[in-house]
C-alpha positions as CSV (number, residue, x, y, z in Angstrom):
1,M,-87.7,57.2,104.8
2,S,-90.6,58.3,102.6
3,D,-90.6,61.6,104.5
4,L,-87.3,62.4,102.8
5,T,-89.1,62.6,99.4
6,N,-91.3,65.3,100.8
7,L,-88.5,67.7,101.6
8,T,-87.9,70.7,99.4
9,L,-84.5,70.7,97.7
10,A,-83.3,73.5,100.0
11,E,-84.4,71.5,103.1
12,A,-82.6,68.4,101.7
13,R,-79.5,70.4,101.0
14,D,-79.5,71.8,104.6
15,G,-80.2,68.3,106.1
16,L,-77.4,66.7,104.2
17,K,-75.0,69.4,105.3
18,A,-76.1,69.0,108.9
19,K,-75.8,65.2,108.6
20,T,-79.4,64.7,109.7
21,F,-79.5,62.0,107.0
22,S,-77.1,60.8,104.3
23,A,-77.1,61.1,100.6
24,A,-77.4,57.3,100.4
25,E,-80.6,57.5,102.6
26,I,-82.3,60.2,100.6
27,T,-81.3,58.5,97.3
28,E,-82.8,55.2,98.5
29,A,-86.0,56.9,99.5
30,H,-86.3,58.3,95.9
31,I,-85.3,55.0,94.2
32,A,-88.2,53.3,96.2
33,A,-90.6,56.1,95.2
34,V,-89.6,55.8,91.5
35,A,-90.1,52.0,91.7
36,E,-93.7,52.5,92.9
37,S,-94.5,55.1,90.3
38,K,-94.9,52.9,87.1
39,P,-98.5,54.0,86.3
40,L,-97.3,57.6,85.9
41,N,-94.7,56.5,83.2
42,A,-92.5,59.5,84.2
43,Y,-89.2,57.6,84.0
44,I,-88.3,55.8,80.9
45,L,-84.9,54.6,82.2
46,E,-84.1,54.2,85.9
47,T,-80.4,54.3,87.0
48,P,-80.5,53.0,90.6
49,D,-77.0,51.6,90.6
50,K,-75.5,54.8,89.2
51,A,-77.6,56.8,91.7
52,R,-76.2,54.7,94.6
53,E,-72.7,55.1,93.4
54,M,-73.0,58.9,93.0
55,A,-74.7,59.1,96.5
56,K,-71.8,57.1,98.1
57,A,-69.3,59.5,96.6
58,S,-71.4,62.5,97.8
59,D,-71.4,61.1,101.4
60,V,-67.6,60.9,101.3
61,R,-67.3,64.5,100.2
62,L,-69.9,65.6,102.8
63,A,-68.0,63.8,105.5
64,K,-64.9,65.8,104.6
65,G,-66.8,69.1,104.4
66,E,-66.2,69.3,100.7
67,G,-69.8,69.1,99.4
68,G,-70.8,71.1,96.4
69,P,-74.0,73.3,96.1
70,L,-76.1,70.2,95.1
71,E,-74.2,67.5,97.0
72,G,-76.3,64.4,97.4
73,I,-79.5,65.9,95.8
74,P,-81.4,63.3,93.7
75,L,-82.5,64.7,90.3
76,G,-84.3,63.4,87.2
77,I,-83.0,64.2,83.7
78,K,-85.2,64.9,80.7
79,D,-84.3,62.4,77.9
80,M,-83.2,65.3,75.6
81,F,-80.0,65.7,77.6
82,C,-77.1,63.4,76.5
83,T,-75.8,61.5,79.5
84,E,-72.4,59.7,79.1
85,G,-72.9,55.9,79.2
86,V,-76.7,56.2,79.8
87,R,-79.2,55.7,76.9
88,T,-80.5,58.9,75.4
89,T,-83.3,58.7,72.9
90,A,-85.2,62.0,72.8
91,C,-88.1,59.5,73.3
92,S,-88.0,58.5,69.6
93,K,-87.6,55.1,68.0
94,I,-85.1,56.6,65.5
95,L,-82.5,56.9,68.2
96,D,-83.0,53.3,69.3
97,D,-80.5,52.4,72.0
98,F,-78.2,55.4,71.4
99,T,-75.7,55.7,74.3
100,P,-73.7,58.9,74.2
101,T,-69.9,58.8,74.9
102,Y,-70.2,62.4,76.2
103,E,-72.1,64.4,78.8
104,S,-74.2,67.5,78.0
105,T,-72.8,70.7,79.5
106,V,-75.8,71.3,81.7
107,T,-75.8,67.8,83.2
108,S,-72.1,67.8,83.6
109,Q,-72.4,71.0,85.7
110,L,-75.1,69.4,87.9
111,W,-72.8,66.4,88.5
112,R,-69.8,68.8,89.2
113,D,-71.9,70.4,91.9
114,G,-72.7,67.0,93.5
115,A,-76.2,66.1,92.2
116,V,-77.3,62.4,91.9
117,M,-79.0,61.0,88.8
118,L,-82.1,58.9,89.4
119,G,-82.8,58.2,85.7
120,K,-84.0,59.6,82.4
121,L,-87.5,61.2,82.2
122,N,-90.1,60.9,79.5
123,N,-90.9,63.7,77.1
124,D,-92.7,64.3,73.8
125,E,-90.7,62.9,70.9
126,F,-87.9,65.3,70.1
127,A,-89.7,67.7,72.5
128,M,-92.5,68.2,69.9
129,G,-95.8,68.4,71.8
130,S,-97.8,70.1,74.5
131,S,-99.1,67.0,76.3
132,N,-96.5,64.3,76.4
133,E,-98.6,62.1,74.1
134,T,-96.1,61.8,71.3
135,S,-93.4,59.9,73.1
136,A,-92.3,56.5,71.7
137,F,-92.5,55.3,75.3
138,G,-96.2,56.2,75.7
139,N,-98.1,58.9,77.6
140,V,-96.9,60.3,80.9
141,I,-99.8,60.6,83.4
142,N,-100.3,63.7,85.5
143,P,-100.2,62.8,89.2
144,W,-103.2,65.3,89.7
145,R,-106.7,64.3,89.1
146,A,-109.9,66.4,89.1
147,R,-111.8,66.2,92.4
148,G,-113.8,63.0,92.5
149,S,-112.6,61.7,89.1
150,T,-110.3,58.8,88.1
151,E,-109.7,60.2,84.6
152,N,-106.1,60.4,83.6
153,L,-104.8,63.9,82.7
154,V,-101.9,65.1,80.7
155,P,-98.9,66.5,82.6
156,G,-98.2,69.1,79.9
157,G,-95.4,68.9,77.3
158,S,-92.9,68.5,76.1
159,S,-91.2,68.1,79.6
160,G,-94.1,66.0,81.0
161,G,-92.0,63.4,82.6
162,S,-90.0,66.1,84.4
163,S,-93.1,67.9,85.7
164,S,-94.9,64.7,86.7
165,A,-91.8,63.4,88.6
166,V,-91.2,66.6,90.5
167,A,-94.9,66.9,91.5
168,A,-95.2,63.2,92.5
169,R,-92.1,63.4,94.7
170,L,-90.0,61.2,92.5
171,C,-87.1,63.5,92.5
172,L,-86.2,66.8,94.2
173,G,-85.8,68.6,90.9
174,A,-85.5,67.9,87.2
175,T,-84.1,69.4,84.0
176,G,-86.3,70.5,81.1
177,T,-86.1,72.2,77.8
178,D,-88.3,74.9,76.6
179,T,-88.8,75.7,72.9
180,G,-92.3,77.2,73.0
181,G,-93.4,76.7,76.6
182,S,-92.2,73.1,77.3
183,I,-91.1,74.0,80.9
184,R,-93.6,76.6,81.9
185,Q,-96.8,74.8,80.6
186,P,-96.1,71.5,82.3
187,A,-95.1,73.3,85.5
188,A,-98.5,75.0,85.5
189,F,-100.4,71.8,84.8
190,T,-98.7,69.9,87.8
191,G,-98.5,72.6,90.5
192,I,-94.7,73.2,90.5
193,V,-92.3,75.9,89.5
194,G,-90.5,76.0,86.1
195,I,-88.3,78.6,84.6
196,K,-87.2,79.1,81.0
197,P,-84.0,81.2,81.2
198,T,-82.9,83.9,78.8
199,Y,-81.7,82.4,75.5
200,G,-77.9,81.9,75.9
201,R,-77.9,81.6,79.7
202,C,-77.7,77.8,79.7
203,S,-75.5,75.9,77.2
204,R,-77.3,73.9,74.5
205,W,-74.3,71.6,73.9
206,G,-75.2,68.0,74.3
207,I,-79.0,68.6,74.2
208,V,-80.8,66.9,71.3
209,A,-81.7,69.8,69.0
210,F,-85.3,70.7,68.1
211,A,-85.2,74.4,67.0
212,S,-81.8,75.8,67.7
213,S,-82.7,79.5,67.9
214,L,-85.6,78.8,70.4
215,D,-84.4,75.8,72.6
216,Q,-83.3,76.6,76.1
217,A,-82.6,74.4,79.1
218,G,-84.1,75.2,82.5
219,P,-85.0,73.6,85.9
220,F,-88.2,72.3,87.5
221,A,-88.6,72.2,91.3
222,R,-91.4,72.5,93.9
223,T,-90.5,76.0,95.1
224,V,-89.2,79.2,93.7
225,R,-86.1,78.9,95.9
226,D,-85.4,75.3,94.8
227,T,-85.6,76.4,91.1
228,A,-83.1,79.3,91.8
229,I,-80.7,76.9,93.4
230,L,-80.8,74.5,90.4
231,M,-80.6,77.3,87.9
232,R,-77.3,78.6,89.3
233,S,-75.7,75.2,88.7
234,M,-77.2,74.9,85.2
235,S,-76.1,78.3,84.0
236,G,-72.8,79.6,82.7
237,H,-70.8,80.3,79.6
238,D,-69.8,77.3,77.4
239,P,-67.2,77.8,74.6
240,K,-68.7,74.7,72.9
241,D,-72.0,76.6,72.3
242,S,-71.6,79.6,70.1
243,T,-75.0,81.0,71.4
244,S,-73.9,80.7,75.0
245,V,-73.4,84.2,76.7
246,D,-70.2,85.0,78.5
247,M,-71.7,86.7,81.6
248,P,-71.2,86.1,85.3
249,V,-73.8,83.8,86.9
250,P,-75.6,85.6,89.8
251,D,-76.5,83.9,93.1
252,Y,-80.1,83.5,92.1
253,E,-81.0,82.2,95.6
254,A,-80.0,85.6,97.0
255,A,-82.9,87.2,95.0
256,I,-85.4,85.2,97.0
257,G,-87.1,87.5,99.5
258,R,-85.7,90.6,97.9
259,S,-88.1,93.6,98.0
260,V,-90.2,94.2,94.9
261,K,-91.3,97.6,96.1
262,G,-91.3,100.0,93.2
263,L,-90.9,97.4,90.5
264,K,-93.2,98.1,87.5
265,I,-95.3,95.1,86.3
266,G,-96.9,95.2,82.9
267,V,-100.2,93.5,82.2
268,P,-100.7,93.0,78.4
269,K,-104.2,93.6,77.1
270,E,-103.5,91.3,74.1
271,Y,-103.4,88.2,76.5
272,R,-107.1,88.5,77.2
273,V,-108.1,85.9,74.6
274,D,-111.7,85.0,73.6
275,G,-113.2,82.2,75.6
276,M,-110.7,82.5,78.4
277,P,-112.1,80.5,81.4
278,T,-113.3,82.6,84.3
279,E,-110.9,80.9,86.7
280,I,-107.9,82.0,84.6
281,E,-109.0,85.6,84.5
282,K,-109.7,85.5,88.2
283,L,-106.3,84.1,88.9
284,W,-104.6,86.7,86.8
285,Q,-106.4,89.5,88.7
286,Q,-105.4,87.9,92.0
287,G,-101.8,87.9,90.9
288,R,-101.9,91.6,90.2
289,E,-103.3,92.2,93.6
290,W,-100.6,90.1,95.3
291,L,-97.8,92.0,93.6
292,K,-99.5,95.3,94.2
293,A,-99.8,94.5,97.9
294,A,-96.0,93.7,98.0
295,G,-95.3,97.2,96.7
296,A,-95.1,96.7,92.9
297,E,-96.8,99.0,90.5
298,I,-99.2,97.5,88.0
299,V,-99.5,99.1,84.6
300,E,-101.5,98.2,81.5
301,I,-99.2,97.6,78.5
302,S,-99.6,96.7,74.8
303,L,-97.8,93.9,72.9
304,P,-99.5,94.5,69.6
305,H,-97.9,91.6,67.6
306,T,-98.8,88.9,70.2
307,K,-101.6,87.5,67.9
308,Y,-99.0,86.7,65.2
309,A,-96.6,84.8,67.7
310,L,-98.2,81.4,67.4
311,P,-98.4,81.2,63.6
312,A,-94.9,82.6,63.3
313,Y,-93.6,80.1,65.8
314,Y,-95.1,77.2,63.9
315,I,-93.2,78.3,60.8
316,V,-89.8,79.0,62.5
317,A,-89.7,76.0,64.8
318,P,-90.7,73.3,62.2
319,A,-88.2,74.9,59.7
320,E,-85.3,74.6,62.1
321,A,-86.6,71.1,63.2
322,S,-86.6,69.8,59.6
323,S,-83.0,71.0,59.2
324,N,-81.9,69.6,62.6
325,L,-83.6,66.2,62.1
326,A,-82.1,65.6,58.7
327,R,-79.1,64.0,60.4
328,Y,-81.3,61.0,61.5
329,D,-80.8,58.8,58.5
330,G,-79.8,55.3,59.8
331,V,-76.2,55.7,58.6
332,R,-74.2,56.6,61.6
333,Y,-76.2,55.9,64.8
334,G,-79.6,55.0,66.0
335,A,-82.1,52.8,64.2
336,R,-81.6,51.5,60.7
337,V,-84.3,49.9,58.5
338,N,-82.8,48.4,55.4
339,G,-84.2,49.2,51.9
340,G,-83.2,48.1,48.4
341,D,-80.7,50.9,48.1
342,I,-79.5,53.9,50.1
343,T,-82.5,56.0,49.3
344,G,-84.8,53.2,50.3
345,M,-82.9,52.8,53.6
346,Y,-83.3,56.5,54.3
347,E,-87.0,56.4,53.5
348,N,-87.7,53.3,55.6
349,T,-85.6,54.4,58.5
350,R,-87.2,57.8,58.8
351,G,-90.7,56.5,57.9
352,E,-90.6,53.9,60.7
353,G,-88.3,55.8,63.1
354,F,-90.3,59.1,63.4
355,G,-93.7,59.4,65.0
356,A,-96.7,61.2,63.4
357,E,-96.2,64.7,65.0
358,V,-92.5,64.8,64.2
359,K,-93.2,63.8,60.6
360,R,-95.8,66.5,60.4
361,R,-93.4,69.2,61.6
362,I,-90.6,68.0,59.4
363,M,-93.0,68.2,56.4
364,I,-94.2,71.7,57.4
365,G,-90.6,72.8,57.9
366,T,-89.4,71.4,54.6
367,Y,-92.3,73.1,52.8
368,V,-91.7,76.6,54.3
369,L,-88.0,76.4,53.5
370,S,-88.5,75.2,49.9
371,A,-87.9,77.3,46.8
372,G,-90.8,79.6,46.1
373,Y,-92.1,79.5,49.7
374,Y,-89.0,80.6,51.7
375,D,-89.7,84.3,51.3
376,A,-93.4,84.0,51.7
377,Y,-93.3,82.0,54.9
378,Y,-89.9,81.6,56.6
379,V,-88.5,85.1,56.0
380,R,-91.9,86.7,56.8
381,A,-92.1,84.7,60.1
382,Q,-88.6,85.9,61.1
383,K,-89.7,89.5,60.4
384,V,-92.7,89.0,62.7
385,R,-90.3,87.5,65.3
386,T,-88.3,90.8,65.2
387,L,-91.5,92.8,65.7
388,I,-92.5,90.7,68.7
389,K,-89.1,91.3,70.3
390,Q,-89.4,95.0,69.6
391,D,-92.7,95.1,71.4
392,F,-91.0,93.8,74.5
393,D,-88.0,96.1,74.0
394,K,-90.3,99.1,74.0
395,V,-92.2,97.9,77.1
396,F,-89.0,97.3,79.0
397,A,-87.5,100.6,77.8
398,S,-90.6,102.4,79.3
399,G,-89.5,101.2,82.8
400,V,-91.4,98.0,83.1
401,H,-89.4,95.3,85.0
402,A,-91.6,92.3,84.2
403,V,-94.8,91.2,82.5
404,L,-97.5,89.2,84.3
405,T,-99.7,86.8,82.3
406,P,-101.5,83.4,82.8
407,T,-99.2,80.5,81.9
408,T,-101.9,78.4,80.2
409,P,-105.4,79.0,78.8
410,S,-106.8,76.1,80.9
411,P,-105.9,73.5,83.6
412,A,-104.6,70.1,82.6
413,F,-106.9,68.3,80.2
414,A,-107.7,64.6,79.7
415,I,-105.4,62.3,77.7
416,G,-106.7,62.0,74.1
417,S,-109.2,64.8,74.5
418,K,-107.5,67.2,72.0
419,S,-108.4,66.1,68.5
420,K,-105.5,64.4,66.6
421,A,-107.4,65.4,63.4
422,D,-106.9,69.1,64.3
423,P,-103.3,69.6,65.6
424,V,-104.0,73.4,65.9
425,E,-106.2,72.7,68.9
426,M,-103.2,71.3,70.7
427,Y,-100.9,74.1,69.4
428,L,-103.2,76.7,71.1
429,N,-101.9,75.5,74.5
430,D,-98.8,77.5,73.8
431,I,-100.6,80.7,73.2
432,F,-99.2,82.5,76.3
433,T,-95.7,81.0,76.2
434,V,-94.3,81.1,72.7
435,T,-93.7,84.9,72.7
436,V,-91.0,84.4,75.3
437,N,-89.0,82.0,73.1
438,M,-89.5,84.1,70.0
439,A,-88.0,87.1,71.8
440,G,-85.4,85.1,73.7
441,L,-86.6,86.3,77.1
442,P,-86.7,84.6,80.5
443,G,-90.1,83.4,81.8
444,I,-91.1,81.6,85.0
445,S,-94.4,79.8,85.9
446,V,-95.4,79.7,89.6
447,P,-98.4,77.8,91.0
448,A,-100.9,80.3,92.0
449,G,-104.2,78.5,92.7
450,S,-106.5,75.8,91.6
451,S,-109.4,75.4,89.2
452,P,-112.9,74.6,90.6
453,E,-112.1,70.9,90.0
454,G,-109.0,71.2,92.2
455,L,-106.4,71.2,89.4
456,P,-103.3,73.4,89.6
457,L,-103.1,76.7,87.8
458,G,-100.0,78.8,87.2
459,L,-99.1,82.5,86.6
460,Q,-96.3,83.5,84.3
461,L,-93.8,86.3,84.8
462,I,-91.7,87.4,81.8
463,G,-88.5,89.3,82.5
464,R,-85.9,91.5,80.8
465,P,-83.0,89.7,79.2
466,F,-80.7,88.1,81.8
467,D,-82.8,89.5,84.7
468,E,-83.9,86.2,86.1
469,E,-83.2,87.6,89.6
470,S,-86.3,89.9,89.3
471,L,-88.4,86.9,88.2
472,F,-87.3,84.9,91.3
473,A,-88.1,87.8,93.6
474,L,-91.5,88.4,92.1
475,G,-92.2,84.6,91.9
476,Q,-91.5,84.4,95.6
477,V,-94.2,87.0,96.2
478,I,-96.7,84.9,94.3
479,E,-95.6,81.7,96.2
480,D,-95.8,83.5,99.6
481,S,-99.3,84.8,98.8
482,A,-100.7,81.6,97.2
483,G,-98.7,79.1,99.4
484,V,-96.5,76.3,98.2
485,H,-98.7,74.1,96.1
486,P,-99.5,70.9,98.1
487,A,-98.6,67.4,96.9
488,P,-101.2,65.5,94.8
489,E,-103.1,62.7,96.6
490,K,-101.3,59.5,95.8
491,W,-103.4,57.1,93.7
492,W,-100.7,55.3,91.7
């Protein structure tokens, strides 16, 4: 049965259709794997009874030949997605035991297509973090370890539970959200594939909001093909989300294996940062050679405002977060800590309910939006954001189809190794990923090799708006050249 957890999503889909095994069998195999994975802390809520019920219904549909595109496929859901009747907390104490009476659009589409829910996955509190160390449920542990070491590493953030679960074979795929790199960075740290779609491609309705102009849902899986299959189900117009784009959803899987001959790939000189490890530079060069060998043309490009992306992001995102998180006040839902009066109740509830990183970002956001500072910070950051988008627009207008960069400036690091006294040290992990969110573009991270210590490393491809198909085609070239990243050696 454990062999069923080693299948790719595409292999599982084909096996279920061919009746080689049942949805109940593959679901039981994953439930057992999840039960044995407690040291990883990837799942914060397991839903085995719900999974069995959904798998049983899938087997009935499969028997009638009525299976959907994801029929019987066991998935993990990041705890930022509201799930009807299943606790959703955004991994914060302030939401307490909040149980939604509605389903997020993205997850409802996965269930429509026949997927099975194994449970809710851990993440940084309100998706604020790059290492999954800010969750109220504790750290997620990366299933990978440096060669010969027993030191626990971070799985990336904020979607660390999702990346850890997919890499450790605890689900065939998972949902994530990406506000500044929270899908791509964890994917790179755990040796799996993650894509942040174009802003507006997936509905944000029913996803706990962090920064509304930056948040975007996307899938994690072990291969480029699997990610394409999941993204087709997750995408689509939603009238309940005013930022959702009314465009047809392509068959992303059809782009897998498509020729990339003649595609122009840009390599930005601004991404060569000081102190970049040799293995990252080497991997980037290797990626260029792989794409060139497949017939793509590699060109040097300039994205001059890249250096302002991180500081501008850390003004825009906290500003939107401070506004979005104002609703958590202990009045209508979630935790309530009583005070002498209503003001005291607000203060006590928010003081005890939010963790340190969330409080830090709310305070930064409130400051940059306050009278006298709004123009100096927030308005200026939005102007910088426009310039970043214009940089990409010029590059794409010149005939470039996609941009190739490293996903992260380093492999996964040890838990607790980034100084809490200096949060900027942690924020620098997003240096290669935030531009994509600031410009609303699609970006995919594909495993492309390993560090000298045997830890996964990823390459990022940034695409034109709504041209995820080119990213899947190019990502497949990298996957074919590097090979599908192996599973981590089980130690948990």
